N, C-alpha and C positions, 0 to 999 in steps of 0.2 A: 504494500500500500504506500503510495507516495506521501510525502510530508503534507501536501496540500489537503489531502483527504484525512490523514491521521490527525492533523492539528485541528480540524473542524470539530472534533469530539471533545476538545479540551474545555473545561470550565475555567475561564480566566477571570482574574480580578478586574480586568478592563471591562468585561461584560457587566459586572455588578455596578461599576462606576457609570458606564454608558447608560445602563437601564434607568438609573436614578434621573439622569438628565432627560432621557426620552420620556420617562414617566411624567415629569413636571412639565416639560415643553409640550408634549402631546396632549395632555389633559387641558392645558391652558389654550392651545391653539385650535384643537379640533373638537373638544368637548364630546368625547365618545361616551357610550354607555355599554354596559355588559350584563349578560344574564347567563345562568347555568354554569358559572365557574366551579360550582361544587362537583360537577361531573368529572373534572380534570383531577386525577389523583395527585397528591402532593409528592409522592415518590414512586419509583418504578417506571419501567418502560411503557410508553404510551405514544400513539400516533394521533396527531390532530389533522383533520382533513376537511376542507371546505372550499367555497367559491373564492374566486380571485377577481377583485374589482379595481385595484389601484396599486401603484408602486408603493403606497404607504400602508398597505394592509398589515405588514409585519409589525408596525408600531402598535397596533391594537393588542396583539398577543403579549408584547413586552410590557404594556401597561396593565393588562388584566391579570397576568400570571406572575407569581414570584419565582417560578422555576426557570431555569435556563432553557430557552426554547431554541432548538437547532433546526433552522429552516433548510429545506432543499431549495437552492436557487440556481439560476442559469449561470453557466461558467463565465459568461461575459462580465458578470459582476466582479470577477477576479482579475480583470484586466486594468492596468493603469493604477491610478491613485487609490482606487477602492479596494485593491487586493488586501492590503494590510488590515483594513477595517473589517472586511468580510471574514478574514481568518480569525481575528480576535473575537468577533461576535458569534463564531461557531457555525457559520453558514456552510452547508455541504454542497460543493459545486456539482452541477449536473450539465453534462454536454448533451444538449438537446438534438444535436445533429446525428447522434448515434444512440444505440440502446446501451446506455451507460451502466454497465454492470458494476463498475467500481463505486459509483454513487450509491447503488442499491446495497452493496456489501458494507459500505461505511454506515449507512442508515441502520442496517440490520445489526451491525456490531454495536452501534450506539444504543439500540433498544435492549440488547443483551446486557449492556452495562447499566441499564436503568435510566436512559436518557429520554427526554421529551422531544420527539421529532415531529415537525410540522410540514405538511405537504399541501400544495395546491394541485389537486389531481387533474384539473383542466389543462395544466401544463403552461398556461400563459394567461394574461389578463383577457377577460371575456369582453370583446368589442362587438359581439354579434347582438342581434335582437332576441336571441333565445335566452331563457332564464339562466341556464347553465350550458356549457359545452360538455360533450362526452368525457367521462372520467377515465383516465389511464389507470392501470391496475396496480401501480406501485404501492399505494397506501395499504390496500387490503393484502397485497402479497407480502410486504414486510411484516405486517401484523400476524399473518398466518404462519410465517416462518419462525416467529419468535413467541407465539402464544400471547401476544399483547393486545389490548383493546384499541379500537379506533374510536375516537371521540369526534363525531361530526360537528361542524360549526357553519354558521352563516354570517355573512357580513352584509348588512343592509344600510343604505344611505350613502351620502357622499362626504368627502373630506372638504369642509368649507371653513376657512379661518374665522374664528371667533363667532361661529354659528353652530347650531345643533348639528352634531356630527354623526358618524356611523355607529351602528350598534353591532357588537360582536356577541353572538349567542352560541353557547355550547349545548349539545344534546346528549342523552344517555348513550353509553357505549354499545358498539356491536363487536362481535368476536369472530372474525373471519377464520375459517379453517378448511382443510382439505385441499385437493388438487384443482378442482374446478371452482374458481372464485367469482364466476359470473354473477350468481345470485347475490353474493355479498356486495359486489361492486354496484349492482343495480339498487340494492337496499340503501347503500350509502348515498348514491345519487338521488334516490327518491326522497330521503330525509332532507337533504339540502334543498332540493327543488321545491318540495311541498311547503317547506317553511319560508323559503324566499317568496313564494307566491301568496303567502298569507298576508294579512294586513300588517303594516309596519307598526 
């Protein structure tokens, strides 16, 4: 495993420091709200999976949860000046141009170590008119391989400075298992879609 992937699983003092700044600035600027945080276990491996609305989505998880959240993020974030920051924040790089087995192995190793891994199964920000785009199988697959729960989440609303902001909501866990994960992936998609289509 390369250093870039291995380092993504480190819990750094920088993360704790940066989270405090993000917490204060994010709450002040975007005024987000949260529901269902009790469904996210305080310890042990867990996968968080939900819709992707904005480049700022990750901020919500950092504000809502005291745990170190390790996101899977596009490898382009590791280019240039952002590389150091991404590494210190524990972002697992994903090369979307290939079937990135190394990213999956890193996430699985993190779950075995008891980490909190966050995934946007759509693979990118949803700019379509559909409520959600089809979910890739990574979230349910890594959970199945490690016997860990998947906590679905939804993000509703927009990031608007000094106005009512987005709401991050977590839902009861599902426990993917077996070789055929199609039903579990569809269940995850349905939970997210149905709750996104309900009233704000």
